[in-house]
C-alpha positions in Angstrom: -23.5 -7.6 -14.8 -20.4 -9.1 -13.1 -17.1 -8.9 -15.0 -13.7 -10.3 -14.2 -11.1 -7.6 -13.3 -7.5 -7.9 -14.4 -4.4 -5.8 -13.8 -2.6 -4.5 -16.9 -0.2 -1.9 -15.4 1.8 -1.3 -12.3 3.9 1.6 -11.0 5.6 2.4 -7.7 8.1 4.6 -6.0 9.1 3.5 -2.5 12.1 3.1 -0.2 13.2 0.0 -2.1 13.0 1.3 -5.6 11.9 3.9 -8.1 10.0 1.4 -10.2 8.5 -2.1 -10.0 11.6 -3.9 -11.4 14.1 -2.2 -9.0 11.7 -2.7 -6.1 11.2 -6.4 -6.7 14.9 -7.0 -7.1 15.7 -5.4 -3.8 12.7 -7.1 -2.0 13.5 -10.6 -3.1 17.1 -10.1 -2.2 16.3 -8.9 1.3 17.7 -5.4 0.8 16.2 -2.9 3.1 15.2 0.6 2.0 15.4 2.0 5.6 18.1 4.4 6.7 18.7 7.6 8.7 16.0 10.3 8.4 17.0 13.1 6.1 13.7 14.7 5.3 13.9 16.7 8.6 16.3 17.0 11.5 15.5 14.3 14.0 18.1 15.5 16.6 15.4 15.9 19.3 13.6 12.7 18.4 14.0 9.2 19.8 13.1 8.0 16.3 16.1 8.3 14.0 15.3 6.1 10.9 12.7 5.9 8.2 12.0 4.4 4.8 12.5 7.3 2.6 12.2 7.4 -1.2 15.8 8.1 -2.4 17.1 9.8 -5.5 13.6 10.9 -6.5 13.1 13.6 -9.1 9.9 15.5 -8.2 10.2 17.8 -11.2 10.2 14.8 -13.6 6.9 13.6 -11.9 5.0 16.8 -11.9 7.0 19.4 -13.9 9.4 22.1 -12.6 6.7 24.7 -12.3 4.4 22.5 -10.3 6.9 21.2 -7.7 6.4 24.1 -5.3 2.6 24.0 -5.8 2.2 20.4 -4.8 3.0 18.2 -1.9 5.6 15.4 -1.8 2.9 12.8 -1.5 1.4 14.1 -4.8 4.8 13.9 -6.5 5.1 10.3 -5.5 1.6 9.5 -6.6 2.0 11.1 -10.0 5.3 9.2 -10.6 3.6 5.9 -9.8 0.6 6.6 -12.0 2.7 7.6 -15.0 4.6 4.3 -14.7 1.4 2.3 -14.4 -0.1 4.0 -17.5 3.0 3.4 -19.5 3.1 -0.2 -18.4 -0.5 -0.8 -19.3 -0.5 0.9 -22.7 -4.0 2.2 -21.9 -4.9 5.3 -23.9 -7.5 7.6 -22.6 -9.5 9.4 -25.3 -12.5 11.7 -25.5 -14.5 8.6 -26.3 -13.6 6.5 -23.3 -12.6 9.1 -20.7 -15.9 8.9 -18.8 -15.4 5.1 -18.4 -12.0 5.4 -16.6 -12.0 6.0 -12.9 -9.2 7.3 -10.7 -9.1 6.0 -7.1 -5.7 7.1 -5.8 -6.0 7.6 -2.1 -4.1 8.8 0.9 -4.7 8.1 4.6 -3.6 11.6 5.5 -2.8 13.7 2.5 -0.3 16.6 2.4 0.9 16.5 6.0 4.0 18.4 5.0 1.9 21.1 3.5 -0.2 21.3 6.7 2.9 21.6 8.8 4.4 24.3 6.6 1.2 26.3 6.6 0.9 26.3 10.4 4.5 27.3 10.8 4.1 30.1 8.3 0.9 31.3 10.0 2.6 31.3 13.4 5.8 33.1 12.3 4.5 35.5 9.5 0.8 35.7 9.8 -2.2 34.6 7.6 -1.3 36.5 4.5 1.9 34.7 4.1 0.4 31.2 4.0 1.0 29.5 0.7 -2.0 30.1 -1.7 -1.7 26.5 -2.8 -2.0 25.1 0.7 -5.5 23.6 0.3 -4.9 21.7 -2.9 -1.5 20.6 -1.5 -3.0 19.1 1.7 -6.2 17.5 0.3 -6.1 13.7 0.5 -7.8 13.6 -2.9 -5.2 15.9 -4.4 -3.1 13.2 -5.9 -6.1 11.6 -7.6 -7.2 15.0 -8.9 -3.8 15.7 -10.4 -3.6 12.2 -11.9 -7.0 12.7 -13.6 -5.9 16.1 -15.0 -2.7 14.5 -16.3 -4.4 11.5 -17.9 -7.8 13.0 -18.9 -9.7 10.3 -17.0 -13.3 11.6 -16.3 -14.9 8.7 -14.6 -15.5 8.5 -10.8 -12.6 10.2 -8.9 -12.3 10.0 -5.2 -10.0 9.2 -2.3 -10.7 6.7 0.4 -9.3 7.4 3.9 -9.3 4.2 5.9 -5.9 4.7 7.5 -3.4 2.0 6.5 -6.1 0.1 4.6 -6.6 3.1 2.2 -4.6 1.7 -0.8 -6.2 -1.7 -0.5 -9.7 -0.3 -0.2 -9.0 1.8 -3.3 -8.2 -1.3 -5.3 -11.2 -3.1 -3.9 -13.5 -0.2 -4.7 -12.2 0.0 -8.2 -12.8 -3.8 -8.5 -16.4 -3.3 -7.5 -16.9 -0.4 -9.9 -15.5 -2.4 -12.8 -17.3 -5.6 -11.9 -20.6 -3.7 -11.7 -20.2 -2.1 -15.1 -19.9 1.4 -13.8 -16.5 1.9 -15.5 -14.3 -0.2 -17.8 -10.9 0.7 -16.3 -9.4 2.5 -13.3 -6.1 3.8 -11.9 -6.2 2.7 -8.3 -3.7 2.8 -5.4 -2.4 5.3 -2.9 0.4 7.7 -2.0 1.8 8.8 1.3 4.5 10.9 2.7 4.2 11.5 6.4 7.9 11.6 7.4 7.8 15.1 8.8 8.2 16.3 12.3 4.6 16.2 13.3 4.0 12.8 11.7 6.8 11.1 13.4 6.2 12.8 16.7 2.5 12.0 16.8 3.0 8.3 15.9 5.8 8.0 18.4 3.6 9.4 21.2 1.2 6.6 20.5 4.0 4.2 21.5 3.9 2.6 18.0 7.3 3.4 16.7 10.6 1.6 16.9 13.5 3.4 18.6 16.2 1.2 17.2 19.1 3.0 15.6 19.8 0.1 13.3 16.7 0.7 11.1 15.8 -3.0 11.3 12.0 -3.5 11.8 11.4 -7.1 12.8 7.8 -8.2 12.1 6.7 -11.3 14.0 10.0 -11.6 15.9 9.8 -11.9 19.6 11.8 -8.7 20.1 9.9 -6.5 17.7 9.5 -3.0 19.1 7.3 -1.1 16.6 6.9 0.4 13.1 9.5 2.2 11.1 7.7 4.9 9.1 8.0 4.7 5.3 6.7 6.8 2.4 5.9 6.1 -1.3 3.2 5.4 -3.8 1.8 2.5 -5.8 -0.8 2.7 -8.6 -2.2 -0.1 -10.7 -4.3 -0.1 -13.8 -7.3 -2.3 -13.4 -9.6 -3.2 -16.4 -12.5 -5.4 -17.2 -11.3 -8.5 -18.8 -13.2 -7.9 -22.0 -11.9 -4.4 -22.2 -8.3 -5.5 -21.8 -8.6 -8.3 -24.3 -10.3 -6.0 -26.9 -7.3 -3.8 -26.9 -4.7 -6.6 -26.8 -3.3 -5.6 -23.4 -0.8 -7.8 -21.5 -2.6 -9.2 -18.5 -0.3 -9.4 -15.4 -2.8 -11.0 -13.0 -6.4 -11.0 -12.0 -7.8 -9.2 -9.0 -10.2 -12.0 -8.0 -11.6 -11.0 -4.6 -11.9 -8.3 -2.1 -13.6 -7.8 1.3 -13.6 -5.2 4.0 -14.7 -5.3 7.7 -14.5 -3.2 10.8 -13.5 -4.3 14.2 -15.7 -1.9 16.2 -13.2 -2.3 19.0 -10.7 0.5 19.5 -9.5 3.5 17.6 -5.9 2.4 17.4 -5.4 -1.0 19.0 -6.2 -4.3 17.2 -8.4 -6.8 19.0 -6.3 -9.6 20.6 -8.9 -12.1 19.2 -8.2 -11.0 15.6 -11.4 -8.8 15.6 -13.2 -8.9 12.2 -10.0 -9.7 10.3 -10.8 -13.4 9.9 -14.2 -12.5 8.4 -12.5 -10.2 5.8 -10.1 -12.9 4.8 -12.9 -15.5 4.5 -15.2 -13.2 2.5 -12.3 -12.2 0.2 -11.7 -15.8 -0.6 -15.4 -16.5 -1.1 -15.7 -13.5 -3.5 -12.8 -14.9 -5.5 -14.4 -18.4 -5.5 -11.1 -19.6 -4.1 -10.6 -22.5 -1.6 -8.2 -22.2 1.3 -6.3 -25.1 -0.2 -5.5 -23.0 -3.3 -4.0 -20.1 -1.4 -0.2 -20.1 -1.8 1.1 -16.9 -0.1 -0.1 -14.2 2.2 1.5 -10.7 2.3 0.7 -9.8 5.9 0.0 -6.4 7.3 2.9 -7.2 9.7 3.8 -3.8 11.2 6.3 -5.1 13.8 4.3 -3.8 16.7 3.8 -6.3 19.5 0.0 -6.1 19.4 -0.6 -6.1 15.6 1.6 -9.1 14.7 0.1 -11.3 17.4 -3.5 -10.2 16.5 -2.9 -10.8 12.8 -1.5 -14.2 13.5 -4.6 -15.1 15.4 -6.8 -13.7 12.6 -5.0 -15.8 10.0 -5.4 -18.9 12.0 -9.1 -18.2 12.6 -9.7 -17.6 9.0 -7.8 -20.5 7.5 -7.8 -23.1 10.3 -5.1 -25.7 10.3 -4.2 -24.7 6.8 -2.7 -21.5 8.2 0.4 -23.5 9.2 1.1 -24.6 5.6 0.7 -21.2 3.9 3.8 -19.0 3.7 3.4 -15.5 5.2 5.7 -12.6 5.1 5.9 -8.9 5.9 7.7 -6.8 3.4 7.4 -3.8 5.8 10.6 -5.3 7.2 12.3 -3.7 4.1 10.0 -0.8 3.1 8.9 0.4 6.4 5.2 1.2 6.9 4.0 3.4 4.1 0.7 4.1 5.8 -2.1 4.3 3.3 0.1 3.4 0.4 1.4 0.1 1.8 -1.5 -2.0 0.8 -1.3 -1.0 -2.9 2.5 -1.7 -3.0 1.9 -5.1 -1.3 -0.7 -6.0 -3.9 2.0 -5.4 -6.6 4.4 -7.7 -4.6 1.7 -10.4 -4.5 1.4 -10.1 -8.3 5.2 -10.3 -8.7 5.2 -13.5 -6.5 2.7 -15.1 -8.9 4.6 -14.0 -12.0 8.1 -15.0 -10.8 7.5 -18.0 -8.5 9.5 -16.3 -5.7 8.0 -15.4 -2.3 9.4 -12.3 -0.5 11.1 -12.8 2.9 10.5 -11.3 6.3 14.0 -9.9 7.0 15.4 -9.2 10.5 13.7 -12.3 11.9 15.9 -13.8 14.6 13.9 -15.0 17.6 10.6 -16.9 17.2 7.6 -15.6 19.3 5.3 -18.3 20.7 2.4 -16.0 19.9 3.5 -15.8 16.3 3.9 -19.4 15.2 3.3 -19.4 11.4 5.7 -19.7 8.5 7.0 -16.1 8.0 9.6 -16.9 5.3 12.5 -15.8 7.6 15.3 -13.7 6.1 15.6 -15.4 2.7 13.2 -15.4 -0.3 11.7 -18.7 -1.2 11.1 -20.2 -4.7 7.6 -21.5 -4.9 5.1 -21.5 -7.7 1.9 -20.0 -6.5 -1.4 -19.2 -8.3 -3.3 -17.4 -5.6 -2.1 -14.8 -3.1 -3.7 -12.7 -0.4 -2.8 -9.2 0.8 -3.9 -8.0 4.2 -4.1 -4.4 5.2 -5.4 -3.4 8.6 -5.8 0.2 9.7 -6.3 2.4 12.8 -10.0 2.7 13.4 -10.4 -1.1 13.0 -10.4 -1.2 9.2 -9.6 -4.6 7.7 -9.1 -4.8 3.9 -8.2 -8.0 2.1 -7.4 -8.6 -1.6 -7.1 -11.9 -3.4 -4.9 -11.9 -6.5 -4.8 -14.8 -8.9 -2.7 -15.9 -11.9 -4.8 -15.0 -15.0 -6.2 -18.0 -16.8 -8.5 -17.2 -19.8 
């Protein structure tokens, strides 16, 4: 049995907004969510800026009692899941609970909880370590809490594929629904790595921007690295017949998905594009979509010299000469890189592009790079009706995850 999979709910908290509407308004108007780091003291760091979630009420997301028993990445994930459920109108009952999956992932999990536990252990000894440290640090912790809150009793697991985690969660949920294993799923990811060890470790890789301006510049000749972001995005996916039977509003169709591995290097992308082109082609094939029908690509676009050049090569290999006619943008220029959660948010932005006929820009784009020679929608959003969009997510370890989202037509 192969069923069509549709999106009926979306939720997010991220540096550009505390819900989908606020996020979209800021994104299409080119307003950056990046600013000075406040989640820790960066005085001794060369990195001074990040994309932090601002004005966020953790107690509203998980309850006053649970705030100190849970990690920030779990707070963000719960907030996004609550929004997605409210948006979808899906009700989980004793009768259908076993047919609803939860695939809310995290590339790293509770990094803040790990850091706090190690510091407490070093300063005060093992008996002072927080008794809740394990459930706080588990990468599957957010998904577990979401299942408890909603009552969903279907498959519940977290996928750790670095920066592809959120996209792979959506793709895996798509496979489960298409195959008839479940009827619906909450899928996406949550991440909060803006802590001392997270920023220090990424910076030691040489991957992070040292600009004080907070202006990541994907695909620009003078790009100098990622700006770390945090946040969560969760979507409600349903089998088409299930959504129609309950009269749900269908926002878009998740039409295709594919994942490949570069088998090349643990952190660096292959200059040749690696297995990224194969993931893009297979995602289009699984959606039964021709290249000519593709209207927009939300790129991985991290603003590192290697990634942006490699992704440009991959897009051209996958799409041929058509690559030069398809608008591409990196919304990480505004959100920063939300690690495992980014792909899920960017799927939402692809859906919004379909629904509104507006394509998000790549801001901070000033100087073209001969190695990056596609149409990156520089600085200003573009009005264009599109029916099919693609979201790329590429992660450390050589993970390539590609989603194809389509306007729903019955």
